[in-house]
Each structure stands twice: as structure tokens, then as C-alpha cells.
N, C-alpha and C positions, 0 to 999 in steps of 0.2 A: 808525508804519510805517517810519520812517527808521531807528529803532534796530533794529527787527527785520531790516530789509534789510541794515544794517551787520553784524549778527551772523551772518546767513546767508552774507554775503560772506566774512566772516572764516573761517567753517567751511569754505567752499568753497575758499578760498585755501590753508588749511593742513590740509586733510583727509588728505593723505598722511602728513604728519608726525604728526598726531594718531592716525591709525590704526596707524602703525608703533610709536608710543609705547605704545598700548594693547596691541598684540600683544606687545611687549617686556615689559611689566609682567605680562601673563598667563604668558608663558614663565618669567619670574623666579619668580613665585608657584608655578607648577607644579613648577619645579626644586627649590625649597626644600621644598615639601610632599610631593613624590613621588620625584623623582630622587635627591636627596641621602640620604634614609633608605635607599633601595635600595642606593646605593653603600656606605653604612656597613655595611649588612647583608652585602653582597658581601665587603667587607674582613674582616668578622668570620668569615665562612665560610672565606675564604682562610687567615686566621690559625689557625683551628681545624684546617684541613686540614694546615697545616705542623706544628702541634703534634702532631696525630695521627700524621703521618709519622715524627716524631722518636720518639714512643712506640713505634711499630711496630718501628723500628730497634733501640731499646733492648730491647724484648721479644724480638726475634730473637736478639740477643747473649746475653740472659739465658737463653733457651731452649737456646742452644748450650752455654753454660757448665754449666747444670743437667744436660743430656744427657750431658756428659762425666764427671759425678761417678759415683762408685761408690755406687749407691743402697743396696745391702745393707749396706755398711760404715757409712753414716750412720744407717741404721735400727737396726743393732745397737748402735752407740755411743749413740744417743739413749735406747734402752731401758736400757742400763747406766748412763748418766749420770743418768737419772731415779731410780735407786736411790742413787747417790752424792750427788746434789744434788736432792732431791725438790722439788715445788712448794708444799709446805706443811710445817709443823713436824714432823709424823709422828713422834711420840714412840715409837711401837711399833717403827719401824725403828731408832731409836737404841738401844733395849733389845736388839733382835736383833743389832745390830752389836757391842755390848759382850759379848754371849754368845758370838759368833763369835770375837772377839778373845781372850776368856778361854780358849776351847778351843785356839786355834792357838798362843798364846804360852806357855801353861802357868802363867800367874800367876793369882792369885785376886782377883777384884773384890769388895771388901768393901762399897763403898757408891757409889752414883751419885746425883748431885743435878742436876736440871734446873730452870732458871728457867721455870716454866710460864707465868705471866702470863696474857694473854688468848689463848685457843686459836685464835680466828679469825684467818686470814691477812689479813683486811681491816682489822684493828685499826690505829689510828694510833700505837699504842705499839710497833709493830715496830721493831727496831733494825737499821739497814742497816750492813753491814761497810764500813769506810772504804775508799774507792777502788774499790769494786765495786758491782754491781747486786744482789748476794746479801744476804739477811738472816741474822742470827745468833741463836743461842740460847746463853746462858752455861751452861756445864756444869762440874761438878766430879766427879772420879772418884778414889776411894781404892783402891789396889791393894796387894797383898802378894805378894812373890816374890823370887827372886834377881836379881842384876844382869843376867844374860844374858836372863832372861825379860822384864825391863823393857825392855831394848833391843829385843827382838823385838816386844814390844807396840807400841812407838813406831814401829818400822819398818813394821809392818802398817798402822798408822794413816796413815803418810805414803805408802803404796802404794795408796791408794784402796780399802782392803779394807773395804767397807761405807760408812757415811755419811761425808761429808767433814767433818773436824773438825781443829782445831789446839789444841795446848796451849802456853800462854805462860808458865805458872808451875809449878814443881815444888817441893814441900815434903816433905822427909824427916822423918817424925815420930820414928821410932826404928829401931834396927837390932839384930836378935837373930841372932847368928852370921852366916849368909849370907842371912838373910831381911830384906828391906827393906819398910817400911811407908811408902808414898809417896802423896801427894795431888797429882793433876794438875788444874790449872785451865785452862780454855780455852773454846773456842766450837765449836758445830756450826753448819752452814750449810744454808740452803734458798733456792731461787730461784723466785719467783712468775712463771710464764710470762705473757706479754702476752695480753690478751683478744682482740686482733685481729692479723692478719698485715699486713705492709706492702702497699702498693699494687702492682699488677702491674708498673708501670714503675719501682718503687723499685730502687736498686742492691743487688746481693747483698753481704752482709758479707764482708770479706776476712779470712782466717785468717792470723795471723802464725805464724812457725816454732815459737815456744814453744807456741802454742795447738794447732797441728797435732800437736806432739809429745805433748801431753796426751791428745788424742783417740786417737792411736795406742796410747798406754799403756792407756787405758781399754778399747780394743777387745781387748786381750790378756787382760783380766780374765775370770774365769768367773762367770757368774750363779749365785747360790745355788740349790740344788736345789728349795727350796720356793717359788721365784718362779713365779707363774702369771700369764701374760698373758691378760687378759680383754678380749674384744671386746664392748663395751657395746651396740653396735647389734644384736647377735644374741641378746641376753638381755632378756627381759621383766622389768620392774620394777614391783612392786606388784600389786594385785589389780584386775581389771576389774570384778568384782562383789563388793561389800563383804559381801554376805549369804551367800556361799559359803565 
């Protein structure tokens, strides 16, 4: 009974301290288990709000920049650029370009050689042109004509008259009076468009003066008369009923 009496006396003597300590421990436990996670969540919400605010500001600036652009100009330039620099190898347009160059320059194209390789644009064997994002197709063209016709042919090539191509090597096989037999070796180019666009808050690409000059030059070109713009969304593809 004495031990029990001493124990009760001890509890009675320090009951305020014990109760305060218990309350403090409960507060600490509740703080760690409930208050701190809420504080962290609140900080995350605040940080996300600040990030969203910055994105809205960037989007507003981007919208202002896009609104000031000449929509029709860039639409026309894109259509013409897709003929000059298509998104696949498009050997048909290469042949069409040589036919057009032959008619306009007055020379005769005797032979054209393309490195066919793998037709698919997803092939790992595609060759990228050095220093650019474009891919290239090695080509060789044998032409016959006078010097003036050859100069005109090369001028037409450099003026984006059809597919974009360059010639790095010129070989003169023979010369009969004023007629030259020349083999031109070079490359044609194509550019695979990205499968996705950039994010909404991504910065707009900046055009340098040289790039803008190229766009202005392309805009002055005339599209071939046989070019037809097709809206795929308005055309049905395939049969709905295989038995009809």
C-alpha cells in the first residue's frame, strides 16, 4: 500500500507536467502526420501556380507574335517549300523537275541516275546532309547542249526551280562543235517533318535575315500548273463495304 500511495502521490505532484507533456507529444505527432503534408501540398500548389502564371505570360507573348504574322504569306511559302523540299524522297517530283529544267533551259537530258536505296523514309540508311537537318539523295545527270544552255540549266537549279538540289562535280566527256556532253554529279534533298509540334509554351523559332531572304525568294516562285492541293479530310479513302 505504501508503494501505491507513493506512486499516486508522484502522479498527483507532477500531473500538470505529465499532462502538458502528453498534449505536446500529441501535437507533435499530429503536426508531422497531418499539418506538414498539408503544408508541403500547399507549397506544391503555390509553385504550380507560379509556373502556370509564367506559362500564361509566355503564351500571351507567343499569341501576340503569331497574330502579327502574315498568315497567308507563310501558308503560301509552306506549300511552295513542300515542293522544293518534300518530306520524303519523292522520285516522281525529281523526274518532273528535270523535265521542267530541260524545257526551260533548252538542253537535252540524256540520262539521270538516282541512288534509290531503301525507299522508306524511316530507314536507318538515310544520309543526312552535313550541317543540316535535311536528308540527301545522290544524283547524276548527263546533259547535252551549248554553253549558254548549260549556264541557264544551272541558274534554274540555283533559283529553286523545282526540287532543291546541288551539283558538286562537273565532268565534260566530249565536245562536238558548240555541243557539250556534260555529267553533273550532286545531291537532291528532302526534309522529314517532325511527328509532333512543340509544347504550347515553347519559344517560337527565330528567323535570321538569310533565312527570311530565302522565304521571300520562295514566295515569288510560281507553283507548277499541274500542282493540286488536296484536303484529305474532305476525301473518303477506301471502301466501306468490300462486297460492293
